[in-house]
C-alpha positions, 0 to 999 in steps of 0.5 A: 325543813328539819323538824326541831329535836325535841327534848324529853328528860326521864327522872327515876320516880321516887313516889309509890302509889299506896293504893296501886300498890295495895290493889296489886298485892291483894290481887296476887293473893286471889291469883295464888291460891293454888300455889298456895295450897300446894306449898301448903300440902307440901309443908304439911307433909315435909313436918310430919314426915319420918314422925312417929308422934304425927300431929301430936306435935301441935298440941305437945308445946300447950299440952307440957305447959298447962300440965306443969301449971296444973301440977304446980296448981294441984301440988299447992306449990302456988295459990292461984285466984278461981279461975270460974271453970276447972283448972285443968281447962282454964290453963290448957285453953290458955296455953292452946290459944297463946300458941295459936297467936304466937304461931301466927306470929312466928308463921309469915317469917318461917314461910318466907325464910323456907322459901328464900332458896326458891324466891333467888330462882324463881319470881312469883307472888310472895303473897302465895307464902302469906296465904300457905302460912295462914293456911297452916295456920288453920290446919293446925288450928283445927287439931288444937280445937278438937283437943279443946273440945276433948278437955270440954267433954271430959270435965263436964264444961257447958260451953253452950251456945257461945262456942259458935262465936269461937271462929270469929275469935280464931280470925281476931287472933289469926290476923293480929298475929300475922300482922305482926309478924309481917311487919317483922319478917323482913327484920328477922331476915336481915337480923337474926337476933330479931328472932331470939328477941321475939322469942324471949319477948313472947315468953315474958308477955304469956307471964303478963297474959291472963294464960294460966291466971286471971288477972289480979284484983290489984296491984301493978300486974293488973295494971300491965295486964289491962293495958296489954293489948294481947288480954283481950284477944286471949281473954275473949277467945277462951270466954267464948269457948267455955261460956264465961261472961265476955270481959274486956270485949270493948277493948277487943273490937278496938284492937279488931278495928286497928288491926284491919289497916294495920295488917294493910300496912304490914302486907305493903311493907312485906311487898316492897321489902321482900324482893329487896332482901331476895336480891340482897341474899341472892347476890 
């Protein structure tokens, strides 16, 4: 007697298991270490190939920004509140830390855009691009920090043991910037206007962040600066270097606590969206 036929209905699975997706992403982070190093070496060599100034390009932007404000301050064109340390050190350290933050935000998009051609031909963990961007950030930041230490010694700033905390402050900046960058990258790859808006937005944010001048005592600008989440990131990072009191420390710690889940959310968003964008680009 023949057995009754079994009927099965297959339906497309729409649910996304966030835990499994996050675990797979973190595993790909670990597995792609070698590839990330290879990409980093390739990009750094390409960055300085046929360049007379070499690694000076890493610090030219913060140097020129600082020198403009140093000139304006010394010439009397503007009057700035006392910073507690020599103003050239204050302006340069702020500009340098700001450049690290800006680079951290732009790094995921830059690394991903540069590898779009490869991704359409070869399937590899996209987390390698994120890790490669972090490696390049650390390399460029190390060059900037060396120059900052030279500034401190030239102006005889007594930074003390607090400078040992700077690597932790730097990690906070990289975590915040990379998280924002991961959220922006898929949208920026689809719409080029987003990159221009981010560039303009960073220029505006610089003037409501105590990069080259201190937070005012009163006024609307004081309120904007104290609400700005970039203010504690920059102030705490600079103050541990130059030995000033750690203002906004509570706000800084709160932001760091928020950055951890934000990074995981941004990582999942990047992992899910980039293959779709690559498929559209390849088509």
